[in-house]
N, C-alpha and C positions, 0 to 999 in steps of 0.2 A: 671818700673811700679810695678813689684813684690817687689822690694826693698822698695818702698814707702808704699805699703800695709803692709809689714812686720814692718816697722817703726811705722805705725799707731797702730798696735796691740801691739807692745812693749811699746809704750807710754801709752796706755790705761791699759795694764796689770800691769805696774809699779804702777799706781794709785790704782789699786785693792790690790796690795801687802801692801799698807799703812794701809789697814783696820785692819791688825793684831795688831797694836799698837795704834789704835785711839779710845779713849773712846767716841768720838762724834758719831762714827758709831754705837756702842752698844746702846748709849742713843737714837738715832733715831729709831732703830728697837724696843727697849723696849717701847718707847712712841707710836709707831705705833700699837703694840699689845694692849697696854692699851686703845688706841683710839678705836680699833676694839671691845674690850670688852664692853666699854660703849655704843658704837653706836648700837651694835647688841643685847644689853640686853633687850630692849623693845620688839623686835621681838621674842626672845627666851622666855621671860616671858609670852607674849601673847599666844604662842603655848602651854606653860605649863598650863596656866589658862584654855585654851580650850580643854586640854587633846588630842591634835592632834600632828602629826609629821610634818616634813618639808623635802622637797627635799634639799639635802646638799648644793646646790648652792644658795638657796633662801635667806638666811641671807645676803650673799654678794650682790645679785641683789637688794633687797629692801633697804639695808643700803646705798649702793653706787649708787643707782638710784636717790638719793636725792642730790641736789646741795650743801647743807650745809656740808654733809659728804665728798663730793669730794673736797670742798674747804679746809676743815680741814686737810685731808690726804695729799693734795698737798703742803700745807704750811709747813709741817714737813720737806720737802726736803730743806727748807732754812737752816736747821741745817746740813744736809748731804753735801750740796754744799756751805757752808758758806765761804770757802776760795778759790772759783773759781776766776781766773784761778789758777791751782794748782802748785804754784812755790815752789819747794823743792830743797835740795842740789843737786839733780840729774838733775835739769833742764838745767844747762849749758852743762852737758854731752850730753843730747839729742839735744840741739840746735847746738852743734858742729858737729852733724852727720845728722841733718835734718833741713829744713828751717822752718820758723815760721808758714807757712800755714799747713805743715804736723803736726807740734806740736799742733796747735789749733784744727785741725780735730781729732787728737788723744784724746784730752781732751773731745771733743764732743762724740766720740765713748765710752769713759769711762762713761760719764754722761748718755748716752742712756742705756748702760749695767746696770749701777747702778740703774737707774729708773725702768728698767724691773725687776730687782731683788727685789727692794722695793715693787713694785706693786704686784709681785708674792707672796711676804711675806704677804701683806695685804689680798690677796685672800685666801691664805692658812690659815691664822689666823681666818678669818671669818668662814671658813668651819670647822676648828677644834673646835671652840667655840660652835658650834651647833651640833656637831657630835653625841652626846649621844641621840638625838631625831630626827635623820635624816636618810634618805634612799638615795640610789644612782640612782635609776631608773629615766629616763629622762621624768618624768611626774609631772605636778604641783600638789602640795599637797592640802589637805583640808584646811590647814592654809592659803595658798595663795588665795583659793577660798573665804574664809570668809572675808579676808582683801579686796579683790577686789570687791566682789558683795554685800557687806554691807557697812555701814557707819563706820565700825571699823577702816579701813585703814586711812580714812580721820581724824577720831578722834585722832588716834595715830600719825598722820603725817607720815604714811608709804606709799610710792609711789607704791602701788600694783594696777596698772591700769588694767582695764578689757582688753584694747587693747593689752597689753603685753601678758596676758594669752591666748588670742584668736589667736594672730598672731605669736607666737614664742613658743619654748620649753625652759625648764630651762637652759640647757647647751648652747644653742644658745644665749639666753639672757645674760648669764654669760660672754661669750666671747665678746659680743657687749659692755657690761658695762665695762669690763676690757680694751678693746681697746680704748674706749672713754676716760676713765680715764688716760690711758697711754699717748695718744696723747696730751691731755690737759696739763698733767704734763710735757711732753717733751717740749712743747711750752714754758712753764714757765721757765724751767731750761736753755734752749738755749737762751731765751730772757735775762735771768739773766747773762749768759756768755757774751753776746754782750754788755750790759750796763756796766758790770764790766770792760771789756777791754776798753770801750770807755770813761767812766767817773769815774770809781772806784767802790769799793764794796758798798758804801752807795747808789750810784745811782742804782746799780743792785738790791739791796734789796728793794729800794723805787719803782722801776719799777714793780717788782713782786707784791708788796702790792697794788699798784694802779691798776694794771691789775686785781687782784683778787677782790678788792672792786668794781671796775667797773662792773664786772660780777655779783657780789652779789646784787648790787643795782638795776640791770636790771632784777631781778626775777619778773615774772608776778604778783605774790602775793604782792610784795612790791609796785609795781606801782599801782595796784588796791587799796591798802590801802591808799597810799599817795594822789592819784588823785581822789579817790572815784568813780571809773569808774562803770557805769551800766553794766549788764551782756552782753548786745549786743555789747558794745565796748571792753569788756574784751577779747573776742575771737580775735578780730583784733590786740589788743595790745599784746596778747600772741604770735601770729604769728610773728609780727614784732620783738619782743624781742627774740623769738626763733632763728631768723636769726642774730640779732645784738650782742647778748651776748655770749662770748666764753664759759662761765660757763654753759649756757643753751645748747650749742652745746655738752658739755660733759655729759649732763643729758639724759639718755636713754629715759625717758618718754616724753621728749620734741622733739620727732621726728615724722615724717610722717609715719604712719602705713597703709597708703592707702586711707585715706579719709579726709585729711586736707592739709593745705599749709605750714606746718612746714617743715624744711629741712629733707631730707632723710638721712639715715645712710651713704650712699655713698657720698653724698654732704658734710656732716660734715667731713668725713675722708679726702676728697680732700682739704677742707678749712684748716684743721689742717696741712696737708702736705705742703701746700703752705706757711703757716706761718713759719713752721720749715725751709723750704728752704730759705725764705727771711732772717730770723735771722742767719742762718748758713752762707749765703753769706756775710751778713753785718759783721759778726764776723771775717770772713777771710779777708775782706777788711780793717777793722779797726786794725787788727793784724799787718799790715805792719807798722803802726805808733806807736805801743805799745812799751813803754820803760820799760824794765825789771829792777827791783831793787833788787839786791842780798845783803843781810846783812851778814857780816862776823861774826864769833864767837868771843866773847870777853873772854879773860882769866883774 
């Protein structure tokens, strides 16, 4: 057992070693920083116009409390994991010392670690970008109060909901948003691994895009616009879509804060963990029939 665990870590660690000479890794993190810059700009600009400060985690909370931002940040991982499963010149070496199941779980361990690093970078970037006008005390700022208790948040499309301010603290909300984004993104990348092993890289990319578009189309605002739902039906549609759409599950404001029938935070975490388990098991099963193709060098 300890030998298998060691092999899992060695497989994952080897993939991280490839980061040193991969321009794709640098491009992914540069694009992630640029994305954070553009997404947080309207919040930072609003605080500047109001001559107010922000709690340092608020830019991240309001930016990635929105499904559009979550979707954009998660799709950047298509660049990071474009070549999954990661077949390198060292793959025959690993397969000669471990079975296929250990190898594929080593790939999953790497993907989980890389996703955590990527999401941590997004969080850090959001905090750094607003640092000059921020404080670290675990108290909501006047900026958050203006966005939540006036029409300014809705006008700017910033999800500063009153229930979030009243039911949580900044660092608690930050951790919840981070965990929701992380779990949603992990589901995407493990699903991508499964379809890549099963049907090839085109199928893996297509599956992620379809999964993302499905979640985007099931946003309550989109359904209300398309079906022209009256307000009394919009609430029911919002509850149903909160349960059906994976992207809504990843959106912090689309959760039950004690007075509606939306999924609770714990229920969402459980759903994401179940999806991760399903795709991980399917990947292990399909790995038994996976045919490796190694290309020799040409002189």
